[in-house]
C-alpha positions, 0 to 999 in steps of 0.5 A: 041529408041533402042532394044538389045537382049542377052541370058538369059539362056537355058531350059532343052530341049536346047531351048535358052531364049533371053532377049530383052531390049526396051527403048523409047525416054524418057528412059522408059526401059523394059527387057522381056523374051519370057518364060511366056512373063515375065517382068524382069525389068522395069526402070522408072525415079524418081522425080530427073530423076534417073532411077530405076527398079520398078518390082521384079524379078530374075537374072537367068532363073532357078529362073523363072522355077517351077511355080512362077508368077513374072512378067508373063503373065497369062492364060488361066484363071487368078485368081481362078476357084472354085473346078477346074471345070466349065460347058459349053454347058452342058459339065463339064470340070475338070481342073488341081488343083494347089490351094487346090481344086481350079485352079489358074492362068491357072493351074500348066502348065499355060502360065507362064511355056511356051516359047512363040514365038517372032513374031516381035520386032519393034524399034522407038519412041514407041518400041514394041515386039509381042509374040505368042503361040498356046495353044492346045485343052485340055491344062490344061483341057480347051477346044479349040485350042487357038491362042494368041498374047501378045504385049508390047509397050513402049508408047511416054507418058511413058506407058507400053501398053499390048495388048492381042489378041486370037481366038479359034476353040471351045468355051472356057474361056479366062481371061488374065492378067499380074502378075508384082510385083511393088515397085515404090521406086526402092528398092526391100527390101523397103516395100510398106506400105507408097505407096498411092493407089487409086482404082476406085471401089465401090465394091469387090467380096465377097469370101469364105476363099479359095478366091472363089466368092460367087456371091455377091458384097460387097460395100467398102465405109468406110471399109478397102477396100475403096481406092476410095479417096486414102490412104496408103497401110499400113493404113489397110493392117493389119486390123482385117477384117477377109479376110485381116487377113487370107491373111496377107494383101490384095488379093482382086478383085475390081469391077472397076466402069464404062465400056470400057477403063478407069482409074482403079487405081493410085499409088504414092510412096512418097520417089521416087515420082514415079506415076503409073496409071493403065488403062484397058477395063476389069471389075476387078482388083486384088490387091495383096500385096505379103503377102508371099514371099515363099523363092524367091531370088531377083535381088539384091541377097537378099531373097524377103520379104513380103509386098515389092510389090503390084500387080494390075492384070486387069482381069475378076472377079475370077470364072466368068465361074461359075457365070452368074451374073458376066460381062464375056462371053465365047470366041466363035469359030472364035471370036476375043478377044482383050483387052488392059491394060496400066501401065503409069509412071510419077513422082511428 
């Protein structure tokens, strides 16, 4: 029902970055910047009607520079590609490495480092903002000029809807996601161990120690990755499971049951009563529990702490470009890519 904008800082080349504030009729409030299409703040009501910020982030533009993924749109390919390479139509493509021998979240110069255009800002019962960017052929090693739009809409039923659209002039991989770090308590220093999470996934991708899929899917039933009936994140976050111990928490791709637009997950924070439901049409979702804070400073002026947030990154499975058995297709020239993810908020 209202839209405001103000300066959030200036890039080294002199371009100004504007902070846009959108609010729907119920008070759900989004603060976003075109640098990486980042979500800076997301204010939702607790069970007592008190608004609180449920995403981690920073107070200044400078803190978002340099490659961190707080709140950002991710591409051209979210998650990891093994050995930073893939083969398409008989040609091998070498990508930039930024995760050991692998590439992560589009590479060091991915879309989280880009100042997007703001094409449209619309007020009303469901305010929205449309960002656009043209990624050139060869960007971070990927083929094809890729024209994209990212639209954020605050829906009447208190959802943050994210619509991704893209078209390329050459065949290319495209795997978009949003990398917001959620803490439903509204307190960025409070850990998320008591947050209950349900994920509608009966399998995860088996991975090597550097988190590259082997191609095999593992059943979760009865194990530490079984969220099908819901449980607290802390219940198995420190399990003796090899990969959980190696990661220091969860950093796993869940293969969501079903196809089409469907409910992926639901999180509930008992102290605030806030609920977040996740819906998407993509096949997978990465659960990450902020296992290493990396010395980042939060909006509260304090250093960020591990396990004070969780990410639910809707996505194609990691390294799908190298696994024909995974549910993924390269984007054909001229073909329209469209995908939608919704984070919907309530309280109980």
